[in-house]
Structures are given as structure tokens and as C-alpha cells.
VMD Tcl script that builds the backbone (N, CA, C; Angstrom):
set m [mol new atoms 345]
animate dup $m
set s [atomselect $m all]
$s set {name element resname resid chain x y z} {
  {N N UNK 1 A 51.779 -127.759 43.652}
  {CA C UNK 1 A 51.225 -127.957 42.357}
  {C C UNK 1 A 51.465 -129.442 42.062}
  {N N UNK 2 A 52.396 -130.131 42.676}
  {CA C UNK 2 A 52.622 -131.672 42.280}
  {C C UNK 2 A 51.497 -132.390 42.866}
  {N N UNK 3 A 50.948 -131.950 44.144}
  {CA C UNK 3 A 49.952 -132.781 44.710}
  {C C UNK 3 A 48.717 -132.682 43.991}
  {N N UNK 4 A 48.449 -131.557 43.243}
  {CA C UNK 4 A 47.261 -131.254 42.312}
  {C C UNK 4 A 47.531 -132.464 41.288}
  {N N UNK 5 A 48.659 -132.422 40.740}
  {CA C UNK 5 A 48.647 -133.437 39.593}
  {C C UNK 5 A 48.370 -134.749 40.164}
  {N N UNK 6 A 48.870 -135.062 41.325}
  {CA C UNK 6 A 48.747 -136.524 41.960}
  {C C UNK 6 A 47.169 -136.619 42.073}
  {N N UNK 7 A 46.431 -135.668 42.524}
  {CA C UNK 7 A 44.839 -135.827 42.595}
  {C C UNK 7 A 44.459 -136.083 41.321}
  {N N UNK 8 A 44.629 -135.304 40.327}
  {CA C UNK 8 A 44.051 -135.518 39.080}
  {C C UNK 8 A 44.300 -137.001 38.607}
  {N N UNK 9 A 45.870 -137.291 38.755}
  {CA C UNK 9 A 46.173 -138.727 38.095}
  {C C UNK 9 A 45.300 -139.704 39.046}
  {N N UNK 10 A 45.102 -139.615 40.470}
  {CA C UNK 10 A 44.270 -140.710 40.951}
  {C C UNK 10 A 42.918 -140.700 40.544}
  {N N UNK 11 A 42.171 -139.378 40.310}
  {CA C UNK 11 A 40.891 -139.328 39.812}
  {C C UNK 11 A 40.998 -140.161 38.434}
  {N N UNK 12 A 41.841 -139.856 37.444}
  {CA C UNK 12 A 41.615 -140.775 36.289}
  {C C UNK 12 A 41.731 -142.196 36.654}
  {N N UNK 13 A 42.681 -142.640 37.290}
  {CA C UNK 13 A 42.909 -144.064 37.696}
  {C C UNK 13 A 41.688 -144.583 38.101}
  {N N UNK 14 A 40.928 -144.063 38.864}
  {CA C UNK 14 A 39.770 -144.613 39.796}
  {C C UNK 14 A 38.642 -144.544 38.638}
  {N N UNK 15 A 38.605 -143.343 37.856}
  {CA C UNK 15 A 37.778 -143.420 36.734}
  {C C UNK 15 A 37.708 -144.585 35.667}
  {N N UNK 16 A 39.057 -144.879 35.454}
  {CA C UNK 16 A 39.185 -146.018 34.398}
  {C C UNK 16 A 38.799 -147.266 35.211}
  {N N UNK 17 A 39.119 -147.418 36.539}
  {CA C UNK 17 A 38.575 -148.715 37.171}
  {C C UNK 17 A 37.074 -148.828 37.089}
  {N N UNK 18 A 36.282 -147.664 37.241}
  {CA C UNK 18 A 34.793 -147.747 37.236}
  {C C UNK 18 A 34.384 -148.012 35.812}
  {N N UNK 19 A 35.228 -147.463 34.795}
  {CA C UNK 19 A 34.716 -147.718 33.355}
  {C C UNK 19 A 34.763 -149.318 33.099}
  {N N UNK 20 A 35.798 -149.976 33.747}
  {CA C UNK 20 A 36.010 -151.561 33.600}
  {C C UNK 20 A 34.923 -152.232 34.345}
  {N N UNK 21 A 34.366 -151.588 35.309}
  {CA C UNK 21 A 33.385 -152.280 36.167}
  {C C UNK 21 A 32.044 -152.052 35.680}
  {N N UNK 22 A 31.845 -151.145 34.678}
  {CA C UNK 22 A 30.607 -150.701 34.262}
  {C C UNK 22 A 29.504 -151.927 34.125}
  {N N UNK 23 A 30.085 -152.859 33.525}
  {CA C UNK 23 A 29.203 -154.130 32.978}
  {C C UNK 23 A 28.610 -154.670 34.406}
  {N N UNK 24 A 29.598 -154.819 35.205}
  {CA C UNK 24 A 29.010 -155.551 36.503}
  {C C UNK 24 A 28.124 -154.646 37.549}
  {N N UNK 25 A 28.388 -153.445 37.238}
  {CA C UNK 25 A 27.543 -152.414 38.158}
  {C C UNK 25 A 26.480 -151.877 37.436}
  {N N UNK 26 A 25.538 -151.438 37.895}
  {CA C UNK 26 A 24.460 -150.700 37.168}
  {C C UNK 26 A 24.819 -149.213 36.877}
  {N N UNK 27 A 24.333 -148.744 35.848}
  {CA C UNK 27 A 24.698 -147.389 35.284}
  {C C UNK 27 A 24.615 -146.336 36.176}
  {N N UNK 28 A 23.404 -146.443 37.042}
  {CA C UNK 28 A 23.190 -145.381 37.919}
  {C C UNK 28 A 24.203 -145.398 38.953}
  {N N UNK 29 A 24.383 -146.527 39.583}
  {CA C UNK 29 A 25.619 -146.498 40.688}
  {C C UNK 29 A 26.762 -146.186 40.173}
  {N N UNK 30 A 27.097 -146.404 38.988}
  {CA C UNK 30 A 28.483 -146.051 38.320}
  {C C UNK 30 A 28.372 -144.455 38.249}
  {N N UNK 31 A 27.469 -143.970 37.829}
  {CA C UNK 31 A 27.394 -142.288 37.675}
  {C C UNK 31 A 27.497 -141.753 39.128}
  {N N UNK 32 A 26.816 -142.279 40.069}
  {CA C UNK 32 A 26.813 -141.748 41.436}
  {C C UNK 32 A 28.298 -141.828 41.906}
  {N N UNK 33 A 28.952 -143.075 41.689}
  {CA C UNK 33 A 30.411 -143.044 42.084}
  {C C UNK 33 A 31.214 -142.098 41.347}
  {N N UNK 34 A 31.087 -141.886 40.173}
  {CA C UNK 34 A 31.839 -140.822 39.505}
  {C C UNK 34 A 31.650 -139.518 40.137}
  {N N UNK 35 A 30.371 -139.212 40.351}
  {CA C UNK 35 A 30.066 -138.066 40.766}
  {C C UNK 35 A 30.623 -137.775 42.220}
  {N N UNK 36 A 30.678 -138.754 43.201}
  {CA C UNK 36 A 31.252 -138.616 44.343}
  {C C UNK 36 A 32.624 -138.417 44.263}
  {N N UNK 37 A 33.445 -139.111 43.345}
  {CA C UNK 37 A 34.689 -138.952 43.028}
  {C C UNK 37 A 35.149 -137.489 42.707}
  {N N UNK 38 A 34.344 -136.901 41.712}
  {CA C UNK 38 A 34.472 -135.692 41.235}
  {C C UNK 38 A 34.590 -134.578 42.325}
  {N N UNK 39 A 33.502 -134.702 43.154}
  {CA C UNK 39 A 33.467 -134.009 44.520}
  {C C UNK 39 A 34.699 -134.072 45.429}
  {N N UNK 40 A 34.870 -135.439 45.529}
  {CA C UNK 40 A 36.307 -135.448 46.527}
  {C C UNK 40 A 37.579 -134.828 45.902}
  {N N UNK 41 A 37.758 -134.994 44.495}
  {CA C UNK 41 A 38.856 -134.370 44.037}
  {C C UNK 41 A 38.871 -132.872 43.995}
  {N N UNK 42 A 37.620 -132.244 43.810}
  {CA C UNK 42 A 37.455 -130.858 43.882}
  {C C UNK 42 A 37.708 -130.483 45.378}
  {N N UNK 43 A 37.224 -131.068 46.234}
  {CA C UNK 43 A 37.326 -130.637 47.721}
  {C C UNK 43 A 38.839 -130.751 48.142}
  {N N UNK 44 A 39.436 -131.814 47.687}
  {CA C UNK 44 A 40.917 -132.021 47.951}
  {C C UNK 44 A 41.864 -130.898 47.075}
  {N N UNK 45 A 41.468 -130.510 46.048}
  {CA C UNK 45 A 42.235 -129.196 45.279}
  {C C UNK 45 A 41.933 -128.008 46.160}
  {N N UNK 46 A 40.652 -127.756 46.381}
  {CA C UNK 46 A 40.381 -126.608 47.357}
  {C C UNK 46 A 41.066 -126.452 48.526}
  {N N UNK 47 A 41.181 -127.762 49.400}
  {CA C UNK 47 A 41.795 -127.707 50.470}
  {C C UNK 47 A 43.370 -127.568 50.325}
  {N N UNK 48 A 43.877 -128.133 49.351}
  {CA C UNK 48 A 45.408 -128.043 49.121}
  {C C UNK 48 A 45.659 -126.506 48.618}
  {N N UNK 49 A 44.986 -125.810 47.927}
  {CA C UNK 49 A 44.941 -124.454 47.584}
  {C C UNK 49 A 44.877 -123.473 48.688}
  {N N UNK 50 A 44.060 -123.824 49.611}
  {CA C UNK 50 A 43.968 -122.856 51.029}
  {C C UNK 50 A 45.104 -123.266 51.762}
  {N N UNK 51 A 45.507 -124.506 51.881}
  {CA C UNK 51 A 46.741 -124.617 52.765}
  {C C UNK 51 A 47.917 -124.032 52.252}
  {N N UNK 52 A 47.935 -124.092 50.918}
  {CA C UNK 52 A 49.227 -123.406 50.292}
  {C C UNK 52 A 49.233 -121.715 50.492}
  {N N UNK 53 A 48.204 -120.998 50.432}
  {CA C UNK 53 A 48.142 -119.834 50.568}
  {C C UNK 53 A 48.305 -119.313 52.073}
  {N N UNK 54 A 47.908 -120.369 53.076}
  {CA C UNK 54 A 47.966 -120.093 54.398}
  {C C UNK 54 A 49.723 -120.218 54.685}
  {N N UNK 55 A 50.280 -121.207 54.193}
  {CA C UNK 55 A 51.543 -121.460 54.429}
  {C C UNK 55 A 52.413 -120.277 53.797}
  {N N UNK 56 A 52.049 -119.797 52.735}
  {CA C UNK 56 A 52.845 -118.471 52.038}
  {C C UNK 56 A 52.734 -117.274 53.031}
  {N N UNK 57 A 51.537 -117.086 53.576}
  {CA C UNK 57 A 51.335 -116.088 54.578}
  {C C UNK 57 A 52.101 -116.147 55.832}
  {N N UNK 58 A 52.123 -117.417 56.291}
  {CA C UNK 58 A 52.898 -117.668 57.517}
  {C C UNK 58 A 54.404 -117.394 57.278}
  {N N UNK 59 A 54.947 -117.848 56.242}
  {CA C UNK 59 A 56.454 -117.776 55.764}
  {C C UNK 59 A 56.684 -116.413 55.546}
  {N N UNK 60 A 55.662 -115.452 54.941}
  {CA C UNK 60 A 56.178 -114.081 54.721}
  {C C UNK 60 A 56.103 -113.362 56.011}
  {N N UNK 61 A 55.233 -113.739 57.033}
  {CA C UNK 61 A 55.291 -113.308 58.198}
  {C C UNK 61 A 56.445 -113.505 59.132}
  {N N UNK 62 A 56.912 -114.536 59.007}
  {CA C UNK 62 A 58.153 -115.090 59.736}
  {C C UNK 62 A 59.301 -114.498 59.085}
  {N N UNK 63 A 59.384 -114.427 57.920}
  {CA C UNK 63 A 60.606 -113.632 57.303}
  {C C UNK 63 A 60.638 -112.132 57.649}
  {N N UNK 64 A 59.527 -111.536 57.571}
  {CA C UNK 64 A 59.534 -110.197 58.086}
  {C C UNK 64 A 60.059 -109.889 59.702}
  {N N UNK 65 A 59.536 -110.889 60.430}
  {CA C UNK 65 A 60.043 -110.992 61.968}
  {C C UNK 65 A 61.360 -111.126 61.975}
  {N N UNK 66 A 61.904 -112.252 61.193}
  {CA C UNK 66 A 63.399 -112.552 61.239}
  {C C UNK 66 A 64.296 -111.295 60.731}
  {N N UNK 67 A 63.792 -110.524 59.746}
  {CA C UNK 67 A 64.645 -109.318 59.197}
  {C C UNK 67 A 64.353 -108.200 60.013}
  {N N UNK 68 A 63.556 -108.334 61.186}
  {CA C UNK 68 A 63.564 -107.112 62.204}
  {C C UNK 68 A 62.313 -106.289 62.104}
  {N N UNK 69 A 61.538 -106.557 61.266}
  {CA C UNK 69 A 60.339 -105.819 61.062}
  {C C UNK 69 A 59.355 -106.074 62.359}
  {N N UNK 70 A 58.443 -105.114 62.635}
  {CA C UNK 70 A 57.551 -105.127 63.819}
  {C C UNK 70 A 56.344 -105.722 63.248}
  {N N UNK 71 A 55.851 -106.684 63.971}
  {CA C UNK 71 A 54.474 -107.238 63.636}
  {C C UNK 71 A 53.414 -106.854 64.554}
  {N N UNK 72 A 52.033 -106.736 64.145}
  {CA C UNK 72 A 50.974 -106.584 65.078}
  {C C UNK 72 A 50.119 -107.755 65.337}
  {N N UNK 73 A 50.310 -108.078 66.529}
  {CA C UNK 73 A 49.452 -109.397 67.157}
  {C C UNK 73 A 48.458 -108.820 68.005}
  {N N UNK 74 A 47.294 -108.996 67.581}
  {CA C UNK 74 A 45.954 -108.427 68.362}
  {C C UNK 74 A 46.382 -106.996 68.722}
  {N N UNK 75 A 46.787 -106.511 69.742}
  {CA C UNK 75 A 46.911 -105.239 70.048}
  {C C UNK 75 A 48.485 -104.800 70.469}
  {N N UNK 76 A 49.190 -105.931 70.311}
  {CA C UNK 76 A 50.727 -105.791 70.839}
  {C C UNK 76 A 51.559 -105.700 69.669}
  {N N UNK 77 A 52.370 -104.906 69.755}
  {CA C UNK 77 A 53.633 -104.915 68.649}
  {C C UNK 77 A 54.721 -105.875 69.131}
  {N N UNK 78 A 54.809 -106.904 68.115}
  {CA C UNK 78 A 55.829 -107.911 68.451}
  {C C UNK 78 A 57.154 -107.798 67.630}
  {N N UNK 79 A 58.156 -107.596 68.380}
  {CA C UNK 79 A 59.485 -107.394 67.578}
  {C C UNK 79 A 60.559 -108.440 68.012}
  {N N UNK 80 A 61.512 -108.471 67.375}
  {CA C UNK 80 A 62.617 -109.595 67.712}
  {C C UNK 80 A 63.207 -109.416 68.945}
  {N N UNK 81 A 63.172 -108.037 69.443}
  {CA C UNK 81 A 63.809 -107.603 70.589}
  {C C UNK 81 A 63.082 -108.330 71.732}
  {N N UNK 82 A 62.022 -108.429 71.806}
  {CA C UNK 82 A 61.269 -108.922 73.049}
  {C C UNK 82 A 60.426 -110.309 72.920}
  {N N UNK 83 A 60.484 -110.752 71.733}
  {CA C UNK 83 A 59.953 -112.139 71.346}
  {C C UNK 83 A 60.880 -112.924 70.691}
  {N N UNK 84 A 60.611 -114.297 70.639}
  {CA C UNK 84 A 61.091 -115.346 70.012}
  {C C UNK 84 A 60.261 -116.077 69.409}
  {N N UNK 85 A 60.546 -116.698 68.133}
  {CA C UNK 85 A 59.565 -117.587 67.287}
  {C C UNK 85 A 60.097 -119.067 67.735}
  {N N UNK 86 A 58.956 -119.775 68.026}
  {CA C UNK 86 A 58.987 -121.256 68.410}
  {C C UNK 86 A 58.516 -121.920 67.113}
  {N N UNK 87 A 59.310 -122.578 66.411}
  {CA C UNK 87 A 58.856 -123.361 65.274}
  {C C UNK 87 A 57.900 -124.600 65.629}
  {N N UNK 88 A 58.144 -125.216 66.728}
  {CA C UNK 88 A 57.215 -126.339 66.890}
  {C C UNK 88 A 55.736 -126.055 67.060}
  {N N UNK 89 A 55.634 -124.769 67.886}
  {CA C UNK 89 A 54.042 -124.341 68.021}
  {C C UNK 89 A 53.737 -123.229 67.016}
  {N N UNK 90 A 54.746 -122.784 66.206}
  {CA C UNK 90 A 54.419 -121.750 65.150}
  {C C UNK 90 A 53.956 -120.481 65.885}
  {N N UNK 91 A 54.443 -120.076 67.014}
  {CA C UNK 91 A 54.003 -118.975 67.762}
  {C C UNK 91 A 55.180 -118.105 68.256}
  {N N UNK 92 A 54.880 -116.824 68.648}
  {CA C UNK 92 A 55.844 -115.819 69.131}
  {C C UNK 92 A 55.502 -115.890 70.586}
  {N N UNK 93 A 56.848 -116.139 71.243}
  {CA C UNK 93 A 56.788 -116.319 72.776}
  {C C UNK 93 A 57.621 -115.200 73.458}
  {N N UNK 94 A 57.123 -114.741 74.436}
  {CA C UNK 94 A 57.902 -113.509 75.175}
  {C C UNK 94 A 59.336 -114.103 75.720}
  {N N UNK 95 A 60.494 -113.464 75.285}
  {CA C UNK 95 A 61.712 -113.962 75.749}
  {C C UNK 95 A 62.215 -113.478 77.281}
  {N N UNK 96 A 61.194 -112.589 77.941}
  {CA C UNK 96 A 61.392 -112.215 79.189}
  {C C UNK 96 A 62.191 -111.026 79.484}
  {N N UNK 97 A 62.615 -110.270 78.284}
  {CA C UNK 97 A 63.465 -108.863 78.430}
  {C C UNK 97 A 62.530 -107.817 79.009}
  {N N UNK 98 A 61.286 -107.814 78.802}
  {CA C UNK 98 A 60.178 -106.841 79.232}
  {C C UNK 98 A 59.299 -107.476 80.095}
  {N N UNK 99 A 59.040 -106.891 81.265}
  {CA C UNK 99 A 58.124 -107.618 82.362}
  {C C UNK 99 A 56.784 -107.364 81.769}
  {N N UNK 100 A 56.635 -106.282 81.012}
  {CA C UNK 100 A 55.265 -106.005 80.439}
  {C C UNK 100 A 54.750 -107.208 79.576}
  {N N UNK 101 A 55.802 -107.811 78.838}
  {CA C UNK 101 A 55.178 -108.948 77.844}
  {C C UNK 101 A 55.413 -110.100 78.385}
  {N N UNK 102 A 55.679 -110.281 79.819}
  {CA C UNK 102 A 55.939 -111.489 80.209}
  {C C UNK 102 A 54.789 -112.548 80.247}
  {N N UNK 103 A 55.141 -113.805 79.790}
  {CA C UNK 103 A 54.047 -114.909 79.471}
  {C C UNK 103 A 53.011 -114.618 78.358}
  {N N UNK 104 A 53.573 -113.663 77.489}
  {CA C UNK 104 A 52.672 -113.360 76.329}
  {C C UNK 104 A 52.966 -114.414 75.050}
  {N N UNK 105 A 52.119 -115.037 74.518}
  {CA C UNK 105 A 52.294 -115.998 73.477}
  {C C UNK 105 A 51.061 -115.692 72.446}
  {N N UNK 106 A 51.605 -115.619 71.080}
  {CA C UNK 106 A 50.827 -115.132 69.939}
  {C C UNK 106 A 51.071 -116.186 68.966}
  {N N UNK 107 A 49.904 -116.672 68.378}
  {CA C UNK 107 A 50.088 -117.618 67.289}
  {C C UNK 107 A 50.264 -116.707 66.049}
  {N N UNK 108 A 51.223 -117.487 65.064}
  {CA C UNK 108 A 51.641 -116.674 63.781}
  {C C UNK 108 A 50.388 -116.240 63.040}
  {N N UNK 109 A 49.432 -116.970 63.006}
  {CA C UNK 109 A 48.179 -116.791 62.199}
  {C C UNK 109 A 47.545 -115.436 62.720}
  {N N UNK 110 A 47.736 -115.253 63.818}
  {CA C UNK 110 A 47.092 -113.985 64.611}
  {C C UNK 110 A 47.814 -112.585 64.353}
  {N N UNK 111 A 49.045 -112.686 63.566}
  {CA C UNK 111 A 49.799 -111.704 63.339}
  {C C UNK 111 A 49.841 -110.999 61.961}
  {N N UNK 112 A 50.037 -109.744 61.916}
  {CA C UNK 112 A 50.263 -109.316 60.501}
  {C C UNK 112 A 51.501 -108.259 60.565}
  {N N UNK 113 A 52.102 -108.071 59.332}
  {CA C UNK 113 A 53.148 -107.247 59.329}
  {C C UNK 113 A 52.893 -105.786 59.123}
  {N N UNK 114 A 53.442 -105.008 60.027}
  {CA C UNK 114 A 53.162 -103.563 60.125}
  {C C UNK 114 A 53.838 -102.860 58.943}
  {N N UNK 115 A 53.137 -101.996 58.352}
  {CA C UNK 115 A 53.823 -101.432 57.067}
  {C C UNK 115 A 54.311 -100.012 57.586}
}
mol reanalyze $m
mol bondsrecalc $m
mol representation Tube
mol addrep $m
């Protein structure tokens, strides 16, 4: 939420900058720059909101895994008994306790909590 506030603040700062330069620049180029600025801010807000949603989903999936719930990754059940979570790669890696799961790696965004 704070980043959105910063985007809006930056938008108004640049808008004020263009208002002061209106006399030196033509009106058409001034309006074009404001339009580009509005589109850039809209894109930044959309990107930030989607990144926030994705982060929340990953956090909920990780919390469920750490609490011992089973996850469904592709066609495999991932549990704390046979997999470890690697924070650096944000993935579940087989811990070698079961030969059937040896060398399996699942990205956290490919997993869903089983209900």
C-alpha cells in the first residue's frame, strides 16, 4: 500500500514539473507527456497489486506446508515428511526419504493446498 502512495506522489511531482515547463514546451507535447505518465503509473499500480496477490498466495501455501498440511503439486502430494522447502529457489525439494520422490523439485507457484 505504501508503494502505491509513492507512485501517486511521484505522479503529482512530475505533473507539477510539467505544469511549470508548459510555457517552454508546446501544449500538445505537454499533454502527451502527461498521458504517458498516467499510463506508466497505472501500469505500476497494476503490477504492484498482482505481485502482492502472488506473494500472499505463496505465503499461504508455505504456511500450510509448514503446518503439516499436504499440498498438490502437479500430480504429486507434497508433504513435510518427504519434502523440504528451499527459500532461495522458492521450491519444494525431495529430502530423499522416499526413493519414489528422489530428485523431484516443485516450484511453490505450481502447488495448491489440498482441502
